C-alpha positions as CSV (number, residue, x, y, z in Angstrom):
1,M,85.0,50.1,115.7
2,I,86.0,46.3,116.4
3,I,89.3,45.4,117.2
4,R,90.7,41.8,117.3
5,M,93.4,40.6,119.5
6,Q,95.4,37.4,120.1
7,V,97.4,37.4,123.5
8,I,99.7,34.4,124.0
9,C,101.5,34.6,127.4
10,E,103.0,32.0,129.7
11,N,103.7,34.4,132.5
12,K,99.9,34.6,133.9
13,P,100.4,37.8,136.4
14,K,102.4,39.6,133.4
15,C,99.7,38.6,131.1
16,L,96.8,40.0,133.4
17,F,98.6,43.1,133.7
18,S,99.1,43.6,130.4
19,L,95.2,42.7,129.5
20,A,94.4,45.2,132.1
21,S,96.5,47.9,130.5
22,I,95.4,47.2,126.8
23,A,91.8,47.6,128.2
24,L,92.5,51.0,129.8
25,L,94.2,52.2,126.5
26,I,91.1,51.1,124.7
27,V,88.7,53.0,127.0
28,V,90.8,56.0,126.5
29,I,90.7,55.7,122.8
30,V,86.9,55.3,122.7
31,L,86.5,58.3,125.4
32,A,89.1,60.2,123.1
33,V,86.8,59.5,119.8
34,S,83.3,60.0,121.4
35,G,84.2,63.6,123.0
36,G,85.1,62.0,126.5
37,G,83.2,63.6,129.1
38,S,81.4,66.3,127.1
39,T,78.1,66.9,127.8
40,A,77.5,67.8,124.2
41,K,74.7,65.4,122.9
42,W,75.5,66.4,119.2
43,K,77.9,68.1,116.9
44,T,76.6,70.8,114.8
45,P,75.2,71.5,112.4
46,R,73.4,68.2,112.2
47,E,72.0,68.9,108.5
48,P,74.9,69.8,106.2
49,D,75.1,73.5,105.4
50,A,72.2,74.1,107.7
51,T,73.0,77.6,108.6
52,R,74.0,78.6,105.4
53,R,70.3,77.5,104.2
54,T,68.7,79.4,106.7
55,Y,70.5,82.6,106.0
56,A,70.0,82.0,102.2
57,L,66.4,81.7,102.7
58,L,65.8,84.4,105.0
59,A,68.0,86.8,103.5
60,G,66.5,90.3,102.8
61,I,63.3,89.5,104.2
62,P,61.8,91.9,107.4
63,Q,61.1,90.4,110.4
64,R,59.0,91.8,113.3
65,G,58.9,89.8,116.4
66,S,57.2,86.4,115.1
67,V,56.5,87.8,111.8
68,L,58.1,87.1,108.7
69,G,57.5,89.3,105.8
70,Y,56.4,92.8,104.9
71,R,54.0,94.7,106.7
72,E,51.6,95.4,103.5
73,A,51.1,91.7,102.6
74,P,47.6,91.0,102.1
75,V,47.6,87.5,103.4
76,T,48.5,86.5,106.6
77,L,49.7,82.3,107.3
78,Q,49.8,81.9,111.1
79,F,51.8,78.7,111.8
80,F,51.2,76.9,115.1
81,G,54.3,74.8,116.1
82,D,56.2,73.1,118.9
83,L,60.1,73.1,118.3
84,Q,60.2,69.9,119.2
85,C,57.5,68.4,117.0
86,L,59.0,66.4,114.1
87,G,55.9,67.4,111.6
88,S,56.5,71.0,112.7
89,R,60.4,70.2,111.4
90,Q,58.9,68.5,108.3
91,V,56.9,71.4,107.3
92,M,59.5,74.0,108.4
93,L,61.8,72.6,106.0
94,G,59.3,71.1,103.3
95,A,56.6,73.4,102.2
96,L,57.1,76.6,103.9
97,P,60.6,77.2,102.0
98,F,58.4,77.1,98.6
99,L,56.0,79.6,100.2
100,I,59.0,81.9,101.5
101,R,60.4,82.0,98.2
102,R,57.3,82.6,96.2
103,W,55.0,84.5,98.1
104,V,56.6,86.2,101.3
105,R,59.9,87.6,99.4
106,T,57.6,89.0,96.8
107,G,55.2,90.7,99.4
108,K,52.1,88.7,98.8
109,L,52.2,86.8,102.2
110,Q,53.3,87.1,105.8
111,I,53.8,84.3,108.1
112,R,53.4,84.6,112.0
113,Y,54.8,81.8,114.1
114,R,52.8,80.7,117.2
115,S,53.7,78.2,119.7
116,T,51.6,75.4,121.0
117,E,53.0,72.5,123.3
118,S,52.7,69.1,121.7
119,D,55.8,66.9,121.5
120,T,57.4,68.7,124.1
121,A,55.1,67.5,126.5
122,G,56.4,64.2,126.2
123,A,59.9,65.5,127.2
124,G,60.4,68.0,129.4
125,G,57.0,69.2,129.6
126,W,56.0,72.9,130.4
127,P,59.1,74.1,131.8
128,E,61.4,72.7,128.9
129,F,58.8,74.1,126.4
130,R,58.4,77.6,128.0
131,E,62.4,77.8,128.0
132,Q,62.5,76.9,124.5
133,Q,59.8,79.2,123.0
134,L,61.1,82.2,125.6
135,A,64.5,81.7,123.6
136,A,62.7,82.0,120.1
137,L,60.8,85.0,121.4
138,A,63.7,86.8,122.7
139,A,65.1,86.0,119.3
140,G,62.8,88.1,118.1
141,R,63.7,91.0,120.0
142,Q,66.4,91.2,117.4
143,N,64.3,90.3,114.7
144,K,65.7,86.8,114.0
145,L,63.2,84.7,115.5
146,W,62.6,83.0,112.2
147,H,66.5,82.3,111.9
148,F,66.4,80.7,115.5
149,I,63.4,78.5,114.8
150,D,64.6,77.5,111.1
151,V,68.2,76.5,112.9
152,F,66.5,74.9,115.8
153,Y,64.2,72.5,113.4
154,R,67.4,71.7,111.2
155,E,69.5,71.0,114.2
156,Q,66.5,69.2,115.9
157,G,67.4,66.2,118.0
158,P,65.4,62.8,118.7
159,E,61.8,63.4,120.1
160,F,60.8,62.7,123.8
161,T,64.3,62.9,124.9
162,G,64.6,66.4,126.8
163,Y,67.8,67.4,124.6
164,A,66.8,71.2,124.6
165,D,68.7,72.3,127.4
166,R,70.4,75.7,128.0
167,A,73.6,74.3,126.2
168,F,71.6,73.3,123.3
169,L,69.6,76.6,123.1
170,H,72.8,78.4,123.5
171,E,74.2,76.6,120.6
172,I,71.1,77.3,118.6
173,G,71.3,81.1,119.4
174,V,74.9,81.2,118.3
175,L,74.2,79.5,114.8
176,A,71.1,82.1,114.5
177,G,73.7,84.8,114.8
178,L,72.1,86.3,117.9
179,E,73.9,88.9,120.1
180,L,74.0,86.6,122.8
181,E,74.4,89.3,125.8
182,G,71.1,91.3,125.0
183,W,69.5,87.7,124.3
184,D,70.4,86.3,127.6
185,S,69.1,89.7,129.3
186,E,65.7,89.5,127.6
187,R,65.1,86.2,128.8
188,E,65.7,87.3,132.4
189,F,62.2,88.8,132.3
190,P,60.0,86.7,130.6
191,E,56.5,88.0,131.5
192,D,55.7,89.4,128.3
193,F,57.0,86.5,126.7
194,V,54.7,84.2,128.9
195,T,51.8,86.5,128.0
196,Q,52.3,85.7,124.3
197,L,52.7,81.8,125.1
198,E,49.2,82.0,126.6
199,T,47.7,84.0,123.8
200,D,48.9,81.5,121.5
201,E,47.7,78.5,123.3
202,T,44.2,80.1,124.1
203,L,43.9,80.7,120.0
204,A,44.7,77.5,119.3
205,R,41.9,76.2,121.7
206,K,39.5,78.3,120.2
207,E,40.1,77.6,116.8
208,G,39.8,73.6,117.5
209,L,43.8,73.2,116.9
210,E,44.6,70.2,118.6
211,S,48.2,69.2,117.2
212,T,51.0,70.8,115.7
213,P,51.6,71.9,112.8
214,S,48.7,73.4,112.1
215,F,47.6,76.7,110.7
216,L,45.3,79.7,110.0
217,I,45.0,81.6,107.0
218,G,43.2,84.7,106.3
219,P,43.5,88.4,104.8
220,T,46.0,90.4,106.8
221,G,44.0,92.0,109.7
222,G,40.9,90.1,109.0
223,T,39.4,86.7,110.2
224,A,41.3,83.7,109.8
225,R,40.1,80.2,109.3
226,P,41.9,76.9,109.9
227,L,43.8,75.2,106.9
228,R,43.2,71.8,106.4
229,H,44.5,68.8,104.6
230,F,48.0,70.5,103.8
231,G,50.9,68.4,102.9
232,L,54.4,68.8,104.8
233,Q,56.4,68.8,102.1
234,E,54.0,70.0,99.3
235,P,52.9,73.7,99.0
236,Q,50.1,73.0,96.8
237,V,47.1,73.4,99.5
238,F,49.1,76.5,100.9
239,E,49.2,78.2,97.7
240,E,45.7,77.4,96.6
241,A,44.5,79.3,99.8
242,I,46.9,82.2,99.3
243,R,45.5,82.7,95.6
244,G,42.2,82.6,96.8
245,L,42.6,85.5,99.2
246,L,44.5,87.6,96.8
């Protein structure tokens, strides 16, 4: 917003007072437009129709904790991600929706979300990573972890800025359709969730997964192997691996 003014005044004191009043008015206008002293960092949804897209993608597909898909699915894909990782966002909104529509919805594939700290280490570090992942795992107690992470990735803020505070997580919980009182209560006793975080990190190190997003794929209940050279936007490598296991 650019404001041009030309002020002609022969009475200097009155002129200075008028200029000060105009300056104050401009400040008030700018604050009003920007939201004043609000601590909110973004207006939501950041992506048009974000929640509508999330609900359309996941509608009718069963969830159990961090797993999306039917128990009888013969193939399991394990997705290692950091909720603040841009690459994880790209694959979640790029290649994975194709897999969910074609393979998960038809009962051939289930996807397990696993967390690995990567980009959040450059923001708030372990405490921030822990809180956002606990929030996701607690959403899993309501069988809505995938709603939570999908909305989070759609609303993802700039990397390395530490934006994922409690207010932001609360907003994601609202958009994901969580029962908030129960969700908050689950997060007050994080011991089981922390164990899951440690398990995911240990598995990632064991398999040599050094970045996010990373994937393991294998027969459900069987030995999984790392998936290499996948595309963030294109599902071709994933689909070839799935067909090879069916």
